[in-house]
N, C-alpha and C positions, 0 to 999 in steps of 0.2 A: 289471555291473561296479561295484565298490565306490567308485571315485573319479570316476565319470562326472558327478557333480553339480558338480564344481569347474570354475572357469574355467581358461584356459590359464595365466595368471599365478599363480593359486593352486596349480595342479598343479606348476609349476616351483618355486615357493617351498617347498611341502611336500616335494618331492623333494630339494631342497638341504638342508633341515632334517634329513630322515631319513638322508641320506648322511653328514652331520656326526655324527649319533648313531651310525651304523654304524661310522664311523672310530674314535670314542671307545670303543665297545664292543670293537672288534677290538684296540685297544691294551690295554684292560683284560684281555681274554682272553689275549693274549700274555704279559702280566705274570703272570696266574694260572697259566699253563702253565709258566712259568719257576719260579715258587715251588713248584708241584707237583713238578717234576722234582727240585728241590733237596730238598724234603721227602721225596720217595720215596727219594732217595739216602741222606739222613741218618737219617730216622725211619721209613721204610717206610710213610708215609701221605701222601696228597695234602692239602696244607695248605689249598687253596682250598675244599675240601669242609667243612673244620672251621671256617674263619674267614670263610666267605661270599664268597670272591673269585670263585667260578664264575659266569660270566655267559652261559653257552651258550644258555640258554633265551631270554634277552632278545636275544641276538645273532641267533638263528634267527628270532625275531619280526620284528625290524627288517629283516633280509634279505628276508623274505617281503613286507613292506610296500614296500620299495624296488622289488622286482620288479613288484608290482601297480601301483605308481605309474608306473613306466617303461612299462608296457603301456598305461596310460591316457593318457600324455602325447601320443602322436600323435593319438589320438581327440579329446582336449580342445583340441588346438592346431591342428587342421586348419582351413583357411580356409573361411569360409562363402561359398558361391556364390550 
């Protein structure tokens, strides 16, 4: 598991940070989608592809990281007996 070396607190902190990044990227993606729909309607081309507003690759990466950290959280935070 990729995040097994982290302490419980480090895992929680990293998860919070990645979720914030995910939220920001989702907002950026929604804005890009809106611009694309307007561009397609007016110019018949997706503007985010031309002007670099597409963030789907970054969004997919962060989503995968959040899932992996969420899976590591219970293991990293279980009580030591």
